[in-house]
C-alpha positions in Angstrom: -10.1 5.7 -21.9 -11.0 4.3 -18.5 -11.7 7.0 -15.8 -9.6 6.7 -12.7 -11.2 5.2 -9.6 -8.6 6.8 -7.3 -6.7 10.0 -7.9 -4.1 11.3 -5.5 -2.6 14.7 -6.2 0.5 16.1 -4.3 -0.6 14.4 -1.0 1.6 15.2 2.0 1.5 14.1 5.6 3.6 15.9 8.3 4.0 14.9 11.9 5.3 17.0 14.9 8.4 15.6 16.6 10.7 16.6 19.3 10.3 17.7 22.9 10.8 20.3 25.6 14.6 20.4 25.3 15.0 20.5 21.6 11.8 22.1 20.5 9.0 20.9 18.3 9.9 20.1 14.7 7.9 19.0 11.6 8.7 15.6 10.1 7.6 14.8 6.6 6.3 11.2 6.5 4.8 11.5 3.0 5.8 14.3 0.6 4.1 15.4 -2.7 2.8 12.0 -3.8 0.7 11.9 -7.0 -0.7 8.7 -8.4 -3.9 7.2 -9.8 -5.6 3.8 -9.9 -8.1 2.5 -12.4 -11.0 0.2 -11.6 -9.9 -3.4 -11.2 -6.2 -2.5 -11.2 -3.7 -3.5 -8.6 -0.9 -1.2 -7.5 2.1 -2.6 -5.6 3.6 -0.1 -3.1 7.2 -1.0 -2.2 10.1 0.4 -0.3 12.2 0.0 2.9 10.5 0.0 6.3 9.7 3.5 7.5 9.5 5.0 4.0 5.9 6.0 4.4 3.9 3.3 2.6 1.4 2.7 5.4 1.0 6.4 6.2 0.3 7.1 2.5 -2.4 4.3 2.4 -4.0 5.4 5.6 -4.1 9.0 4.5 -5.8 8.0 1.3 -8.5 6.2 3.3 -8.9 9.2 5.7 -7.5 7.2 8.6 -4.5 9.6 8.9 -5.0 13.3 8.4 -3.2 14.7 5.4 -1.2 18.0 5.6 -1.7 18.9 1.9 -2.9 17.6 -1.4 -6.2 16.2 -2.6 -7.8 12.7 -3.0 -10.6 11.9 -5.3 -12.5 8.6 -5.4 -14.9 7.5 -8.1 -14.9 11.1 -9.3 -15.8 12.6 -5.9 -13.3 14.7 -3.9 -12.6 13.2 -0.4 -12.7 15.8 2.3 -11.3 14.4 5.6 -13.0 17.2 7.6 -16.4 16.2 6.3 -18.0 13.1 8.0 -20.3 12.5 5.1 -17.4 12.5 2.6 -15.5 10.0 4.7 -18.6 7.8 5.2 -19.2 7.7 1.4 -15.5 6.7 0.9 -15.7 3.9 3.6 -18.8 2.4 2.0 -16.6 1.6 -1.1 -13.2 0.9 0.4 -11.7 -1.5 2.9 -8.4 -2.3 4.5 -6.7 -5.6 5.3 -4.3 -5.2 8.2 -0.8 -6.7 8.9 -1.6 -8.5 12.1 -4.9 -10.4 11.6 -5.5 -11.1 15.3 -5.0 -7.6 16.5 -7.3 -6.3 13.7 -10.3 -7.9 15.5 -11.9 -7.0 18.8 -10.9 -10.0 21.0 -14.2 -10.0 22.8 -16.3 -10.3 19.7 -16.8 -13.4 17.6 -15.8 -13.4 14.0 -19.4 -13.4 13.0 -20.3 -10.5 15.2 -17.4 -8.4 13.8 -18.5 -9.0 10.2 -22.2 -8.5 11.1 -21.3 -5.1 12.6 -19.8 -3.9 9.3 -22.8 -5.2 7.4 -25.3 -3.3 9.6 -23.3 -0.1 10.0 -23.0 0.3 6.3 -26.6 -0.9 5.6 -25.4 -3.8 3.4 -28.2 -6.2 4.5 -31.1 -6.4 6.9 -31.0 -7.9 10.4 -33.0 -10.8 9.2 -30.5 -11.7 6.5 -27.3 -10.8 8.4 -26.5 -14.4 9.6 -26.9 -15.8 6.1 -24.7 -13.0 4.6 -22.0 -13.6 7.2 -21.9 -17.3 6.4 -21.8 -16.5 2.7 -18.8 -14.2 3.2 -16.9 -16.8 5.3 -17.5 -19.5 2.6 -16.3 -17.1 0.0 -12.8 -16.8 1.7 -12.5 -20.5 2.4 -13.8 -20.7 5.9 -16.9 -22.6 7.2 -20.1 -21.3 8.8 -18.9 -22.6 12.2 -16.1 -20.1 12.2 -18.7 -17.3 12.8 -19.1 -18.4 16.4 -15.4 -18.5 17.2 -13.3 -15.7 18.6 -10.1 -14.5 16.9 -7.7 -16.1 19.5 -9.0 -19.5 18.6 -8.1 -19.2 14.9 -4.8 -19.7 13.2 -3.0 -16.8 11.5 -4.2 -17.9 8.1 -7.8 -18.4 9.2 -7.9 -15.0 11.0 -6.5 -13.3 7.9 -9.2 -15.0 5.8 -11.8 -13.6 8.3 -10.2 -10.2 7.9 -10.6 -10.4 4.1 -14.3 -11.5 4.6 -14.9 -8.4 6.8 -13.3 -6.2 4.1 -15.6 -7.8 1.5 -18.6 -7.1 3.6 -18.8 -3.5 2.4 -18.7 -4.7 -1.2 -15.7 -2.5 -1.9 -14.4 -1.1 -5.1 -10.9 -0.7 -3.6 -9.1 -2.8 -1.0 -5.8 -1.7 0.7 -3.8 -4.7 1.9 -1.1 -3.5 4.3 1.6 -6.1 4.7 -1.2 -8.7 5.0 1.2 -11.6 4.4 4.1 -10.7 6.7 2.7 -12.4 9.8 1.9 -15.7 8.1 3.9 -18.8 7.3 5.2 -19.1 3.7 2.7 -21.9 2.8 -0.2 -19.9 4.1 1.0 -16.8 2.3 0.6 -18.6 -1.0 -2.9 -19.6 -0.2 -3.8 -16.0 0.7 -2.2 -14.7 -2.5 -4.3 -17.1 -4.6 -7.4 -16.1 -2.7 -6.7 -12.4 -3.4 -6.1 -13.1 -7.1 -9.4 -15.0 -7.3 -11.4 -12.3 -5.5 -9.9 -9.6 -7.6 -10.9 -11.3 -10.8 -14.3 -12.3 -9.5 -15.4 -8.9 -8.3 -13.1 -6.6 -10.4 -11.5 -5.2 -7.3 -8.9 -2.5 -7.3 -6.1 -3.0 -4.8 -3.2 -1.2 -3.2 -0.9 -3.9 -2.1 1.8 -2.8 0.4 4.6 -5.3 0.9 8.4 -5.9 1.2 8.1 -9.1 -1.0 8.9 -8.0 -4.5 8.3 -11.5 -5.9 4.6 -11.3 -4.8 4.3 -7.8 -6.4 5.7 -9.2 -9.6 2.9 -11.9 -9.8 0.0 -9.9 -8.3 0.3 -6.3 -9.3 -0.4 -4.4 -12.6 1.6 -1.4 -11.6 4.4 -0.7 -9.1 5.2 2.5 -7.1 8.6 2.6 -5.4 8.9 4.8 -2.3 11.9 6.3 -0.6 11.7 8.6 2.4 8.1 9.5 1.8 8.4 10.1 -1.9 7.6 8.0 -4.9 10.8 7.8 -6.9 9.5 5.5 -9.7 6.1 4.3 -10.9 4.9 2.4 -13.9 3.8 -1.0 -15.3 5.1 -4.0 -13.3 6.8 -5.7 -16.2 8.7 -2.5 -17.1 9.8 -1.8 -13.5 11.1 -5.3 -13.0 12.7 -5.6 -16.5 14.3 -2.2 -16.7 14.1 0.0 -13.6 15.3 3.5 -14.1 15.8 5.1 -10.7 19.0 3.9 -9.0 17.0 3.0 -5.8 14.5 1.0 -7.8 17.4 -0.8 -9.6 18.9 -1.8 -6.2 15.5 -3.2 -5.0 14.9 -5.2 -8.1 18.4 -6.7 -8.2 18.0 -7.8 -4.6 15.2 -10.2 -5.5 16.4 -13.8 -4.9 16.8 -15.9 -8.1 16.9 -19.7 -8.1 18.8 -19.7 -11.5 22.2 -21.3 -10.6 23.8 -19.6 -13.6 22.9 -16.2 -12.3 25.5 -14.7 -9.9 24.2 -13.7 -6.5 23.5 -10.0 -6.1 26.3 -8.0 -4.4 25.7 -5.1 -2.0 24.4 -2.2 -4.1 23.7 0.5 -1.6 26.0 1.8 1.1 24.8 3.1 4.5 21.3 3.6 5.9 18.5 6.0 4.9 19.0 9.4 6.5 16.8 10.5 9.4 13.6 12.2 8.4 14.5 14.8 11.0 17.6 15.7 9.1 17.1 15.1 5.4 19.9 16.0 3.0 19.5 18.8 0.5 18.7 18.0 -3.1 17.8 14.4 -3.8 17.3 12.5 -0.5 18.8 9.4 -2.1 22.1 11.0 -3.1 24.2 9.9 -0.1 23.6 6.3 -1.1 23.3 6.6 -4.9 26.0 4.9 -7.0 25.3 7.4 -9.8 25.3 10.6 -7.8 26.2 13.8 -9.6 27.1 17.2 -8.1 23.7 18.7 -9.0 22.0 15.9 -7.0 23.3 17.5 -3.8 21.7 20.9 -4.3 18.3 22.3 -4.9 15.0 20.5 -4.1 13.8 17.0 -4.7 13.9 16.0 -8.4 10.6 16.2 -10.3 9.2 13.3 -12.3 10.5 12.6 -15.8 8.5 10.4 -18.2 10.8 7.6 -19.5 9.7 4.7 -21.6 6.1 4.5 -20.3 6.9 5.1 -16.6 7.7 8.0 -14.3 11.1 8.4 -12.5 12.2 11.2 -10.2 15.9 11.3 -11.1 18.3 13.9 -12.5 20.0 11.2 -14.6 17.2 11.7 -17.1 17.4 15.5 -17.3 17.9 16.7 -20.9 21.0 18.6 -19.7 22.5 15.3 -18.5 21.9 13.3 -21.7 
């Protein structure tokens, strides 16, 4: 059995909110998240805006301080309070950001930005850095002359390719792609997707792919984790989640994916209302005010724990033995 590359156990991230008049309050951005990722595997992280996807990814990489839980990478615990532990993690992981232009220092050339990563992490010598920068740019479909250009002179697609080249500079085992397609035209999105698929196969990269585009997840990812208000509500193999989602929220997301089949009726509105405020979460299951299958016991107690159902995990009381 393959050992996990990444193991996240009961990770939580809390923020302080409020002010002088109404006092300081704690807001749970990520709550009790447990997941794992094997070498070379791609996990799609999906959910509505503000559900905690980016905060979860950043806390895994040590970019956002976690309030509780543990993270292990390649069998080693990651301690965010230990610089050496974070340095070891960042020598083997990288992030591709949503806005490719803002991800770069506008005063630095693309080549200088990539060279900085190579030198800081000791991936090459100063004598070989120019050749390695050009090699990385060629690998992502750019030319050597792009090294001398600044981010503002590149198109969105070119800049995102440069961002991928910079991520590859550390020779990572894991790449986190945070909405890396949302700022690009549709035609350019397809090119970037194909590039990521090619790089994943060539270097056996593991990926966490954060997106709103479920069609991309279906084609790119091995597994899917569905988040709602800071919690994962369903997680499992992509084909199972898309074919037969179990959690009512996951069902609503999957049914909202556009279909070009003229014989298939258009999806109707499946969910009422908006997600509740993180400052005032409902008791019981946080999804119950919008759930079409809500039961009385969904409104009381704490958040539902995971149940294993047909090869995946779902946090829903519909699958309690007492409900069957």
